[in-house]
C-alpha positions as a Python dict, from the first residue, in 0.01 Angstrom:
ca = {
    (1, 'M'): (0, 0, 0),
    (2, 'I'): (271, -207, 228),
    (3, 'Q'): (350, -129, 583),
    (4, 'I'): (637, -258, 754),
    (5, 'K'): (587, -184, 1108),
    (6, 'N'): (881, -185, 1381),
    (7, 'V'): (984, -554, 1215),
    (8, 'T'): (1258, -753, 1383),
    (9, 'K'): (1385, -1102, 1278),
    (10, 'K'): (1646, -1331, 1437),
    (11, 'Y'): (1806, -1669, 1324),
    (12, 'G'): (1911, -1815, 1664),
    (13, 'K'): (2094, -1541, 1859),
    (14, 'K'): (2178, -1358, 1565),
    (15, 'T'): (1968, -1033, 1429),
    (16, 'V'): (1937, -999, 1070),
    (17, 'V'): (1616, -744, 1061),
    (18, 'N'): (1650, -522, 1337),
    (19, 'D'): (1333, -307, 1431),
    (20, 'I'): (1288, -167, 1092),
    (21, 'S'): (968, 25, 926),
    (22, 'F'): (912, 204, 624),
    (23, 'E'): (611, 248, 367),
    (24, 'V'): (526, 158, -1),
    (25, 'R'): (282, 378, -148),
    (26, 'E'): (66, 290, -433),
    (27, 'G'): (188, 284, -773),
    (28, 'N'): (561, 358, -688),
    (29, 'L'): (857, 149, -770),
    (30, 'F'): (1056, 123, -417),
    (31, 'A'): (1418, 5, -427),
    (32, 'L'): (1544, -233, -123),
    (33, 'L'): (1911, -167, -131),
    (34, 'G'): (2214, -309, 69),
    (35, 'A'): (2503, -548, 62),
    (36, 'N'): (2487, -894, 93),
    (37, 'G'): (2386, -990, 425),
    (38, 'A'): (2192, -698, 499),
    (39, 'G'): (1856, -842, 556),
    (40, 'K'): (1711, -776, 213),
    (41, 'S'): (1570, -1078, 142),
    (42, 'T'): (1468, -1138, 462),
    (43, 'T'): (1260, -855, 455),
    (44, 'I'): (1084, -976, 148),
    (45, 'K'): (1033, -1329, 294),
    (46, 'M'): (833, -1167, 586),
    (47, 'I'): (642, -950, 320),
    (48, 'L'): (536, -1225, 158),
    (49, 'G'): (447, -1379, 514),
    (50, 'L'): (714, -1682, 429),
    (51, 'V'): (905, -1589, 729),
    (52, 'K'): (781, -1480, 1086),
    (53, 'P'): (906, -1178, 1268),
    (54, 'E'): (995, -1181, 1631),
    (55, 'S'): (806, -870, 1640),
    (56, 'G'): (667, -590, 1454),
    (57, 'E'): (453, -663, 1165),
    (58, 'T'): (442, -625, 759),
    (59, 'V'): (73, -503, 626),
    (60, 'I'): (-73, -533, 276),
    (61, 'A'): (-343, -355, 187),
    (62, 'P'): (-673, -572, 243),
    (63, 'G'): (-783, -712, -119),
    (64, 'K'): (-458, -680, -286),
    (65, 'T'): (-284, -899, -458),
    (66, 'V'): (116, -1006, -467),
    (67, 'G'): (313, -1132, -782),
    (68, 'Y'): (701, -1275, -672),
    (69, 'S'): (977, -1314, -869),
    (70, 'P'): (1266, -1476, -677),
    (71, 'E'): (1668, -1392, -701),
    (72, 'T'): (1743, -1757, -754),
    (73, 'P'): (1418, -1921, -986),
    (74, 'Y'): (1370, -2253, -986),
    (75, 'F'): (1115, -2459, -1214),
    (76, 'P'): (1106, -2799, -1291),
    (77, 'P'): (1338, -2880, -1522),
    (78, 'F'): (1147, -3105, -1755),
    (79, 'M'): (891, -2872, -1842),
    (80, 'D'): (859, -2571, -2095),
    (81, 'G'): (792, -2231, -2046),
    (82, 'R'): (403, -2257, -2149),
    (83, 'E'): (368, -2548, -1912),
    (84, 'V'): (569, -2375, -1632),
    (85, 'L'): (282, -2079, -1624),
    (86, 'K'): (50, -2334, -1704),
    (87, 'Y'): (106, -2551, -1364),
    (88, 'Y'): (132, -2209, -1178),
    (89, 'G'): (-162, -2060, -1306),
    (90, 'E'): (-379, -2377, -1218),
    (91, 'L'): (-255, -2357, -905),
    (92, 'Q'): (-378, -1996, -851),
    (93, 'G'): (-731, -2154, -999),
    (94, 'I'): (-727, -1870, -1298),
    (95, 'D'): (-966, -2000, -1540),
    (96, 'R'): (-823, -2261, -1829),
    (97, 'K'): (-912, -2052, -2138),
    (98, 'Q'): (-838, -1728, -2018),
    (99, 'L'): (-493, -1893, -1846),
    (100, 'K'): (-413, -2007, -2190),
    (101, 'E'): (-424, -1701, -2356),
    (102, 'E'): (-249, -1557, -2040),
    (103, 'C'): (60, -1741, -2087),
    (104, 'E'): (123, -1703, -2455),
    (105, 'T'): (109, -1301, -2365),
    (106, 'L'): (310, -1323, -2071),
    (107, 'L'): (593, -1514, -2305),
    (108, 'E'): (556, -1261, -2525),
    (109, 'T'): (581, -992, -2334),
    (110, 'V'): (902, -1132, -2153),
    (111, 'G'): (1031, -1195, -2454),
    (112, 'L'): (1048, -1589, -2430),
    (113, 'D'): (960, -1714, -2780),
    (114, 'A'): (1177, -2029, -2715),
    (115, 'D'): (833, -2264, -2819),
    (116, 'H'): (953, -2618, -2672),
    (117, 'T'): (1287, -2546, -2497),
    (118, 'K'): (1293, -2756, -2137),
    (119, 'V'): (1363, -2530, -1852),
    (120, 'R'): (1650, -2757, -1788),
    (121, 'R'): (1830, -2581, -2087),
    (122, 'Y'): (1737, -2198, -2029),
    (123, 'S'): (2014, -1966, -1945),
    (124, 'K'): (2014, -1760, -1650),
    (125, 'G'): (1846, -1487, -1845),
    (126, 'M'): (1544, -1675, -1973),
    (127, 'L'): (1494, -1813, -1600),
    (128, 'Q'): (1488, -1455, -1520),
    (129, 'R'): (1201, -1368, -1765),
    (130, 'L'): (1014, -1684, -1692),
    (131, 'A'): (1046, -1572, -1335),
    (132, 'L'): (878, -1238, -1414),
    (133, 'A'): (628, -1426, -1637),
    (134, 'Q'): (526, -1655, -1361),
    (135, 'A'): (510, -1350, -1113),
    (136, 'L'): (243, -1113, -1364),
    (137, 'L'): (2, -1445, -1339),
    (138, 'G'): (-339, -1333, -1218),
    (139, 'D'): (-230, -954, -1280),
    (140, 'P'): (-134, -865, -942),
    (141, 'D'): (-143, -558, -786),
    (142, 'I'): (157, -531, -628),
    (143, 'L'): (545, -691, -758),
    (144, 'I'): (806, -798, -572),
    (145, 'L'): (1122, -874, -799),
    (146, 'D'): (1430, -989, -605),
    (147, 'E'): (1709, -888, -864),
    (148, 'P'): (1502, -956, -1192),
    (149, 'C'): (1800, -817, -1404),
    (150, 'A'): (2089, -1052, -1275),
    (151, 'G'): (2213, -1281, -1550),
    (152, 'L'): (2086, -1051, -1863),
    (153, 'D'): (2290, -923, -2099),
    (154, 'A'): (2317, -513, -2177),
    (155, 'L'): (2019, -546, -2423),
    (156, 'G'): (1837, -816, -2214),
    (157, 'R'): (1865, -538, -1903),
    (158, 'I'): (1714, -286, -2131),
    (159, 'E'): (1430, -446, -2207),
    (160, 'M'): (1345, -538, -1861),
    (161, 'L'): (1407, -227, -1758),
    (162, 'T'): (1140, -120, -2009),
    (163, 'L'): (924, -360, -1878),
    (164, 'I'): (911, -282, -1551),
    (165, 'G'): (877, 111, -1644),
    (166, 'K'): (534, -42, -1809),
    (167, 'L'): (423, -194, -1538),
    (168, 'K'): (466, 75, -1305),
    (169, 'A'): (315, 301, -1542),
    (170, 'K'): (3, 81, -1539),
    (171, 'G'): (-44, 134, -1176),
    (172, 'K'): (147, -143, -1055),
    (173, 'T'): (297, -129, -718),
    (174, 'I'): (646, -276, -710),
    (175, 'I'): (943, -365, -438),
    (176, 'M'): (1242, -418, -644),
    (177, 'N'): (1578, -543, -486),
    (178, 'S'): (1922, -494, -770),
    (179, 'H'): (2290, -476, -721),
    (180, 'I'): (2294, -284, -1026),
    (181, 'L'): (2261, 58, -908),
    (182, 'N'): (2281, 214, -1267),
    (183, 'D'): (1953, 28, -1344),
    (184, 'M'): (1777, 127, -1022),
    (185, 'E'): (1800, 502, -1043),
    (186, 'K'): (1637, 490, -1368),
    (187, 'V'): (1352, 314, -1239),
    (188, 'L'): (1275, 407, -862),
    (189, 'D'): (1078, 656, -698),
    (190, 'E'): (1209, 596, -349),
    (191, 'G'): (1412, 374, -106),
    (192, 'I'): (1602, 266, 160),
    (193, 'I'): (1940, 154, 202),
    (194, 'M'): (2026, -136, 441),
    (195, 'K'): (2348, -248, 621),
    (196, 'N'): (2350, -542, 919),
    (197, 'G'): (1973, -541, 917),
    (198, 'C'): (1920, -209, 1012),
    (199, 'I'): (1801, 121, 743),
    (200, 'L'): (2077, 367, 709),
    (201, 'K'): (1906, 573, 505),
    (202, 'R'): (1600, 659, 320),
    (203, 'F'): (1580, 858, -32),
    (204, 'T'): (1348, 966, -302),
    (205, 'K'): (1424, 1013, -692),
    (206, 'A'): (1463, 1389, -596),
    (207, 'D'): (1768, 1337, -411),
    (208, 'I'): (1964, 1141, -739),
    (209, 'T'): (2120, 1409, -936),
    (210, 'P'): (2354, 1454, -1190),
    (211, 'E'): (2607, 1543, -927),
    (212, 'Q'): (2477, 1299, -664),
    (213, 'S'): (2414, 941, -808),
    (214, 'L'): (2261, 641, -664),
    (215, 'E'): (2598, 455, -649),
    (216, 'T'): (2767, 785, -473),
    (217, 'I'): (2447, 781, -236),
    (218, 'F'): (2505, 433, -159),
    (219, 'V'): (2881, 439, -128),
    (220, 'N'): (2880, 712, 108),
    (221, 'T'): (2632, 541, 313),
    (222, 'V'): (2741, 191, 354),
    (223, 'A'): (3157, 307, 397),
}
């Protein structure tokens, strides 16, 4: 579904992503892990086409659409959730009648029932929920979720992970980045661990056992 081929990215003289390659298979949840500064966000931006690599290429399967939920979402503070979704849906060219129904469904799906609360009054967790709803507009084939559980309380995280699991069960291909390794462990199929722009380890769900948690694998890899 997605191929990253020998990609390198520099900012000035600093190499932030160094000749990495990996593949995300259709219907899988791919974990992109690493400490701050590992190169994860830059990798995501290159997949989205927001940043151009110095060398290598990122390839998305022809005809596949992508939804993106950023780590620090920002929406016009004077809008409410419905207005935000309507605005982004119109930018995508979604039919207005379809869009109205889709906005209501998505707000319910992500658990945002604050009718006309302006975004400026949203908590961090509410912003994360709205960002996911925005990413789901148009029913994309691929979802890129950057820290989707950030700012959510324990119950909110459980609800978010359950929703992500349902999206995967529906056949969505998902790239997810999170520092909450216990959460990632519950939903991933495979992934990579990055440090200083390089891939240090590739792993699959089968590598995680009661004796070796994802946290243990991560710490042993980056230490």
